[in-house]
N, C-alpha and C positions, 0 to 999 in steps of 0.2 A: 504493500501499499503505499503511494506518495503522497506527502502530504503538502498540497499546496499554500506556500504563505508568502506575505507580501509584507513591506514594511514602509511609513511614513517616517520622512526625517522630522527632526524637531522643528525647523522651521515648517513645516506642514500642519502642525499640531495646534488645537485650540488652546491646550493647557499646557502649561510651562511649570508644572510643578516639579518634574525630575528632567532638566535639562540633559539632552543627549541621551536621555533614553527613548529609543525608537517603539512606534504602535507596531504592534505584533498580530498578524490574524490569519487565519485559517478556516478553509470553508469546504464542505462536503455534502452534496446533493447524496440524498438516501430514497430508496425504494420505498414503496408503503407495503415492506412486509417485515414479518416479526425476525427478522435475522438483521435489521436495522439498529437496531440497540446495541447490539455486541459490536457492530461496526463503527458506528459513533464513538463507543467508549475506546476502541482499539486506537481510531482515529486521533480521539483528545488526549489518551494517555502517550502517543509519540508525540504530539503536538508542545502539549505541557514539560516532558521530556527535552525536544528541542529547545523551549524557552527556559530550562533549568528551572523550573518551577512544579518538579517531579511530586515535591512534598503536598499538592494541590491534587493530585491524580485519585485519590479515593474519593473525595467528597464530591468532585466535579464529574467524576463518572456515576455515582449514584443520582446526583441530579440531572444528569445527561441522561441516564436509562429512565428515569420517569419523565421527564418530558417529550423524549422520544416516544415510551410508551403511550403517554397521552396523546398525542399526536395520531398515532396510531388508531386508537381505540376510537376517537371521538370524531377525529376527522372523517373517518372511514364511515359512521354513524351521521352525518351531517349528511343531508342531499343536497346542501347548496355547493358543499366541496366538489371541486372539479373532481371526475372520474378519474380512476388512476394517478392524480395527482401524488408527487411526491413529497417529501421533508426536505428540508435543508437545515443544516447545524453549520453555524457559525462562531468561531471564537474570537477572541480579542484581548490581546493584552497591552495595556497602556501605561505599562512601570509603576502603577500603583493598584491595580486590578486586573482579573480575568473575569470576561464577562460572555456566557455562554448563551447563545440566540438558536430558538429552534422554530422553524417557521413552515407552517402546513395551510391547508386551502381551506380551511372551515373560518368561517368568522366567528364562532361561538365561541367566549369568554371563556380562559381556566375558571371554574368553581371548587374552590375546597368542599370536601363530602362531610359528614357528619358519620364517620365511619361505627359502627356497634363494634363491640367486644372481638367478635367472632369472623368480621367480614373480614371476605382476604383481600380485599380493595379498598379504595378510599381513602386512602391515607398519604397519596403520590405526594400531593401540594402542601401539605405538614410537613413531610421532609424536604421537600427542596427550601422551606421556609427556616426549618429547622438549621440546613447545612449553609445557605449561603449568606449572604451578608444583606441582599436583595433580592425581593424580582418581581415581576410586572408584565403585563402585557401590552399589545399595544394592533389598534389594528391593521391591515394594508389592504393593497388594492384586490391580493389575490386569497384573501386570508387573516391570518392573523401571526405575529410573532410574540413566543413566550420566552424570557430573558431570567438568568440569574447571574449575579454578581459575588465574586467571590475577590476580597480585598486580601494583596500581597502585605505581608509582615516582614 
């Protein structure tokens, strides 16, 4: 698997808190299939290792798994999502934080559920909230993007 990464020079950055630290980004298009969560985790682990941020890999991998799984489950059930639409994972490191973005074809917002004690699902966004510094979502012309940010110490 190859990682397509890009960097912006310091002069193109809006934030100047860490002079000389380039913005790094990596992205991956994924099919709407169950194997995509594993592919996304491997991709993120490799990108974080390349950026010398391997210490974040466990938390980032868990959150990416949840976001990809939610995209697979909920976008598939939304008739407004384009048939066969894929999922896009984007990672960005700006010197202070790593932000993970998962785009899917459904405009429906992510909604935390009240899972019962014996429920087998419904806790994913609670996990995202617990592991990331912040998370949220935005409408896009082709659906939505759900993001999670991990601060680098």
